[in-house]
C-alpha positions as CSV (number, residue, x, y, z in Angstrom):
1,M,-11.4,-12.3,26.8
2,G,-9.6,-15.6,26.8
3,M,-6.6,-17.0,24.8
4,Y,-5.3,-20.4,23.8
5,Y,-2.8,-21.7,21.2
6,N,-3.5,-24.1,18.3
7,V,-0.5,-26.3,17.4
8,I,-0.4,-28.2,14.2
9,C,2.3,-30.7,13.1
10,E,1.9,-31.8,9.5
11,E,3.9,-33.6,6.9
12,I,3.7,-34.4,3.2
13,E,3.9,-38.1,2.6
14,I,6.2,-39.5,-0.1
15,T,3.1,-40.3,-2.2
16,G,2.1,-36.7,-2.0
17,G,-0.7,-36.7,0.6
18,K,-0.7,-34.5,3.6
19,V,-0.7,-36.1,7.1
20,I,-1.6,-34.1,10.2
21,H,0.1,-35.7,13.1
22,I,-1.0,-33.2,15.8
23,D,-3.7,-30.6,15.8
24,K,-4.2,-29.6,19.4
25,N,-5.4,-26.6,21.4
26,L,-3.3,-25.7,24.5
27,G,-3.8,-23.1,27.2
28,N,-0.3,-21.6,27.5
29,M,3.2,-21.5,26.0
30,N,4.6,-23.9,28.6
31,D,2.2,-26.6,27.3
32,V,3.1,-25.7,23.7
33,H,6.8,-26.1,24.5
34,K,6.3,-29.4,26.2
35,L,4.2,-30.8,23.3
36,V,6.8,-29.8,20.7
37,C,9.8,-31.1,22.8
38,E,8.0,-34.5,23.3
39,N,7.2,-34.9,19.7
40,I,9.8,-33.1,17.5
41,S,12.0,-36.1,17.2
42,K,9.1,-38.3,16.1
43,Y,8.4,-36.2,13.1
44,P,11.8,-34.8,11.9
45,N,10.5,-33.8,8.4
46,A,7.3,-32.2,9.6
47,K,6.2,-28.5,9.5
48,W,5.1,-27.1,12.8
49,E,2.5,-24.2,13.0
50,L,1.5,-22.2,16.0
51,Y,-1.6,-19.9,16.1
52,S,-2.6,-17.7,19.0
53,M,-6.4,-17.7,19.3
54,I,-8.3,-15.0,21.1
55,I,-11.8,-15.5,22.3
56,N,-13.9,-12.4,22.8
57,N,-16.7,-13.0,25.3
């Protein structure tokens, strides 16, 4: 069994359309933390989502 994390950063544009800035799979929480810290100031109005994904072999 393996595990990874899916991180999504999305925002609603002023015209009403959804823009996905980041949709990335990462292997551990340290990488998730680094990605968010590097990008959170770029997208101050965005919503961040984190999903843990388990792969059953």
